[in-house]
C-alpha positions, 0 to 999 in steps of 0.5 A: 927209565920207569916201567910204570905205564903211567910214566911211559904214557906221560913220556910219550906225550911229552918226551925229554930230548937232549939237544945234539951239539953237532948234529941236527935236532929232528923235527917235532910232529904235532905235540910237545917235548922238553928240550935240554940244552947247554943254555937251559931247559926249553919247551917246544910246542907244535900246533897246526898254526904255531911252532914255538920254543920257550925257555923254562929255566936256566942251567948253571954254566958248570959243570958244562953239559955236552949239549947244543944251545937252544934259541927261543922262537915263535913261528905262525903258519898263517904268517902274520896277524892282519891288523885289519882284523884287530881293528875290526874287533876294536871297532866292535868293542867301541860300539858296545862301550862301556861293556866288554866284548870277546872274540877270536881269530880262527885259523883254517888249516886248509887255507892257512888264513885267519878269520875274525869271530865275534863271540855271542855275549851271554852276559856283559858289563863294564867289568866282565863278559860271559860268552858262548863258545862258537862251533868250529869246522873240523879244520879250524882252531882258535889261534888268537883269543881277544877281549876288551876292557871297555874304558879301563886300560888293558892289563892281565887280571887274575881271571885272565890268568885262569882263563888263558890256559891251553895254547893260544895268543891272547890279546886285550884292548882297553881305553876304547873311549880314546883315539888310541887304545891300550893293548896287551898281547901274550903267548899262553902255553899251558899256564906259562905266559910270554909277553909279545910286542905289538903296535899299540905299545905305549912307547910306540910313536905314531911316526915310526913304521910298523917294523920299528913299532913292533920289534918282534915283527919277524916272529910274532908278526902284525901286518897292515894288509887287506883282510877282507878275504879273512872276514 
């Protein structure tokens, strides 16, 4: 191991841990670490609202490494994302057509609940929006970053890729002039993106129940609940 204090500092922030084949892996405190398993290299991230394990790369099958296997997982401390909050955001976006709007779902560590925050726009148009970052309480943090594309379809632009740094769920809604909007969701982890299934997928039929419309309901989670207490 390097004795350089810079390396020691980096390894303390993000240690590399071999996954035990027979025993249990110790729980991660808030922070991050790299996991080396028999089936690949993974990043494990812990935030007040999130615990996730994302695969970064495969490893060759031979020579076999004496490590355990790792499974990807995404768990939210708040349980699931209430659809009612997202529907409120969609309604706000429709009120401001053709311009884009931005907002967020803010997580409160004390209550373990989300609230909808509509960002104050500094400059807004059909092709973009600039907004003020809201002041958050000491026990709050941004969990889900939201914006709209007005009448355009939902997609991830190069500007979105530059903006979506840090650790957060990102959601964009488009085609707001139509009865059924388009949407895209992904988990952003320090520049890496993992697409997330959601109830507005194009292949989702209206006559299917939510669990079928959202295949990753158990992990990413969207739920049709009364969210009046979150607003």
